N, C-alpha and C positions, 0 to 999 in steps of 0.2 A: 504494500500500500504506500501511496505517496501523496504529496500535496496536490490538490485538485482532483483526486479520485472521487468518483461517486461510489459510496460505500453502501452495502446492504448487509444486514445481519438478521439472523433468526434467533430471537431471544428464547433460550431453552428453559430458564428458571422462572419461578413464580407461578402462583395459582391463578393469576388473572391474565398475564401477558404471555404465557408460555406458547411458543409456536408462532407468534406474530412476527412478521418481518418489518424492519424499520430501515429507513434510508437517510443518508446525509452526505455532506461533503467534507472530505478529509482536508484540514487546514495545514497539515504537515508539521505541526508543532505539538502533537499529542492532544489537540482539541479538534472537535467536529462541530460543524454548523448543521442544524437539522430542525425541521418543523415538527414540533411536539405539542400534543394536546388534541382534544376531540370536539371542541365547540368553538364557535366564532369568538366567544368571550375569553376562553382560556388558551387557545392554541396560538403559538407564534414561533418564529424561527429563533432559536437560541444557540448559544455557543457553550458546549460542555466538554469535559474531559472525555477521552475515548472510552474510559471505563464505564461512564454513565450511559453513553450511547450504546455500548455493546451489551451491558447487563448480562455478563457471563457468556454471551454468544461469541462467535468468531467472525468478525467483519471480513468481507471480501469486496474487492473492487469489481464494479460492473464492467464487462467487456464491451467497449463501445465500437470495436470493429464488428462484433456480432450485431450490435444495435443498428449500425449502418447497413448491414446486409439484410437485417430482418426488422425494418422500421415498424413502429406501432401503427395501428390503424387510425387512432384518434389523436390529434394534437390540439391543445388549447380548446378542448371541448367539441371539436368538429372533426368529421372524417377527412383524412388526408386526400388530396386531389392530385391528379396527374399534373406535373409541373411544379408542385411544391418543392421548396429547397430540400436537399438531402440533409438528413440529420447526422451531424458530426460533432465530436467532442471539441470544445474550444481549448486553446492553449491553457496549460495548468495554471499559470500565473493569473490569467484572466478569470478562470473559474474561481480561484481563491478570492480574488478581488470582488467578484460578483457575489459570492457567498457572504463575505464580510459586509458588503453593502446591503445584502438582503436580510440581515439580522433585524429582528423586530417585525418583519412582515407577519401580519396576523390573519387569522381566519382558517377554518378547516371545513372541508366538504369531502366525504369519503369517495365520492364518484368523480370529483373534478378538481379537488385541491387537497390532496393528501401529501404525506411526506415524500412519496416517490415523485409526484408532480413537481414539488418544490425542488428536489435534488436534480431532476432532469432539466428543469428550467435554468438552474444555475450552471449545469454542465454543458448544455447545448444552446440555450436560448429558446428552446421549445419545451412546452409542458406536456408530459404524457405519463401514463402509468400502465405497465404491462399487467400488474396484478388486477386492476379493474377490468382490463380487456379479457384476461384469462378466466376470471370468475365473475359471472354476472351477479352472483349473490354477495360479492365482496362488500359493496357499499352498506348493505343491511347488516352484515356481520360486524363491520367496522363501527357502525353506528351503535349497535347494542353493546359490544364490548367496550366502546369508548365511554358510554354512559356509566357502565359499571366501574371502569377505571377512574373516572372523575369522582364518583362517589366514595371510592375506597383508596384513592391515591395517598401514598405514604404509609399504607398498611401492609406493604409487601417488602420486608427487609432483605429478601434474598436477591432483589434486583441488582444491587451493586455489591459484589463480594468483598468481604473483609471490613464491612462497616465504613466504606469510603465516604468521607464527608467533604472532600474537596482537595485543592492543591494550592501551593504558593509558587509563583513564577517570578521571573525577572525579565525586564526589557529595558535596555538603556540605563541601567543602574537604579531603576524604579521597581519596586515590588508590587505584584498584583496577586490577589487572592480570589479564588473561586470556592465558595462555601455553600454547603447544603444543610438545611435544618435537620434532616434525617437521611439515612442512606436511600438513594433513589428518589428523593423528594425534590422534584424540579419546580420552578427554575432555580438555578443557583443565584446567589448574591455575589456580584463582583465588587471588589474594593481595591483601593490603591494606597500604598504607603511610600512616603518620600523620606522617612526617618528610620529606615532599616527594620520596619515592622513594629515600632513602638506604638504607633497609632494608625488606624485605617479609616478611610473615608469611602463611602459607596460611590461607585462610578458606573454609568450606563455601559452595557456590554459593547455598544458600538464605539465607545471611546477606549476600549481595551486594545492595545496595539498588537501587531502581528509582525514577526512570530514571537512566541513566548518560549521561555526555557524553564521547565519545571525544576524546582529546587527542593520541594518538600511535599510529602503526601500527608493530608490531614485525615485522621481516623479517630474512632472513639475508643 
């Protein structure tokens, strides 16, 4: 896996999210940008550590050579037409830049605006989801499981192994912290310290620089 990769992971753990696939963009510094949540009120694109994105699963990079040879039938909610531009991966640096710019994009719709739609949009400039095309019942399944997840979010401590509560990073001599109230409880709170960690001030995730260097793992 490398910066700019479109990642997909099947999360094996947990009694709610087991077997569900999740998509995001690898930022190349141990963090991932991904659309997370299930309602227009709670869902937005966030930056988290790879551990939180994977939740004990094994992320893999989507093969965009295969995507180009086997393009999706629907893009941006409409059926592809003859003459539409070919779907190709953008340069890695551009994908990372787009994903960082796309943080805080809000809203969720299982059929037309899920995590795969967001990741493919960042990767190619075209929004599509093979999971929706492959399984006509997927939107209904996503909606039902999403409601359950929203009601019980934070009640599944196995989602992030080892009680992971965040990390401390450095960039340009400044420390940044990503902290979770409980293992697997998103979104994280990002903060910044300019005095070596003696004091921390909250900072919007879009103001957190890239790339980061992880220096400490926070756990309980």
